[in-house]
C-alpha positions in Angstrom: 122.2 222.3 16.7 123.3 225.1 19.0 120.8 226.8 21.2 121.5 230.2 19.7 120.8 228.9 16.2 117.6 227.3 17.3 116.3 230.5 18.8 117.2 232.5 15.6 115.3 230.0 13.4 112.2 229.9 15.6 112.1 233.7 16.3 111.5 234.7 12.7 108.8 237.2 12.4 105.5 236.1 10.7 105.1 236.5 6.9 103.9 240.1 6.3 102.0 239.0 3.2 99.7 236.8 5.2 97.0 238.3 7.5 95.6 236.6 10.6 93.9 233.5 9.3 91.4 231.3 11.0 89.5 228.1 10.0 86.3 229.0 8.1 87.8 232.1 6.4 87.3 232.3 2.7 90.7 233.4 1.3 92.2 234.2 -2.1 95.9 233.0 -2.2 98.2 234.5 -4.7 100.9 231.9 -5.3 104.0 232.4 -7.6 104.6 229.3 -9.7 107.4 228.5 -12.1 106.8 226.9 -15.5 110.0 226.3 -17.3 111.9 229.6 -17.4 108.7 231.7 -16.8 107.1 232.7 -13.6 103.5 233.7 -13.0 101.0 234.2 -10.2 98.2 231.7 -9.7 95.2 232.6 -7.6 93.6 229.8 -5.4 90.4 230.8 -3.7 88.6 228.6 -1.1 87.9 228.0 2.6 90.7 227.6 5.2 90.2 224.0 6.5 93.0 224.1 9.1 95.9 226.1 10.3 99.0 224.5 11.7 101.6 226.4 13.7 105.1 225.2 14.2 107.6 227.9 13.4 109.3 227.4 10.1 106.9 224.6 9.1 103.7 226.5 9.9 101.1 225.9 7.1 97.4 226.3 6.3 95.2 224.2 4.0 92.6 225.7 1.6 89.8 223.8 0.0 87.8 224.8 -3.1 85.3 223.0 -5.4 86.7 222.7 -8.9 85.0 221.7 -12.1 82.3 218.9 -12.0 82.0 219.2 -8.1 85.5 217.8 -7.4 87.0 219.1 -4.2 90.6 220.3 -4.4 92.7 220.9 -1.2 96.0 222.7 -1.3 98.5 223.3 1.6 100.6 226.5 1.7 103.6 227.1 3.9 103.3 230.4 5.8 107.0 231.2 5.5 107.2 230.4 1.8 108.8 233.0 -0.4 106.5 231.9 -3.2 103.5 233.1 -1.3 102.9 236.5 -2.8 99.7 237.6 -1.0 96.7 236.3 0.9 93.4 238.2 0.9 90.5 237.4 3.3 87.3 237.5 1.3 84.9 236.7 4.1 85.0 235.3 7.6 82.8 232.5 8.9 81.7 231.4 12.4 82.9 227.9 13.0 83.2 225.8 16.2 86.0 223.5 15.1 89.7 224.0 14.6 89.8 221.6 11.6 86.9 221.6 9.2 87.3 218.1 7.8 83.5 217.5 7.9 83.2 219.8 4.8 84.7 217.1 2.7 81.5 215.1 2.9 79.2 218.0 2.4 77.9 219.1 -1.0 76.2 222.3 -2.3 74.1 224.2 0.3 75.0 221.8 3.1 78.6 223.0 2.8 77.8 226.6 3.6 79.2 228.4 6.6 77.5 231.2 8.6 79.2 234.6 8.2 81.0 236.0 11.3 79.8 239.5 12.0 82.5 241.8 13.4 81.5 245.0 15.1 
């Protein structure tokens, strides 16, 4: 691939529908899904487990607890055109870049301290 093409692919501006996300943030992701010939917006709310950078393939993983205490994780591409909107519900203070330890926590043990911003 030519050098000019590589620069144009990597220098795309970030998705305007996604705010600055950090691990520990509780977010509400509005994702457009296609069912047959219909299209609808599905909302997925949970905690950001990790954020991976990497130009076009940058993504973030969100985890929520579904029915009967089952954990569900979903990865969203930051540059995806199907990503309609991402809202930050609350921010938490964490000391890790990847919160995989939340997978083994249940109930109150899985709570995160709120990050206060002045």
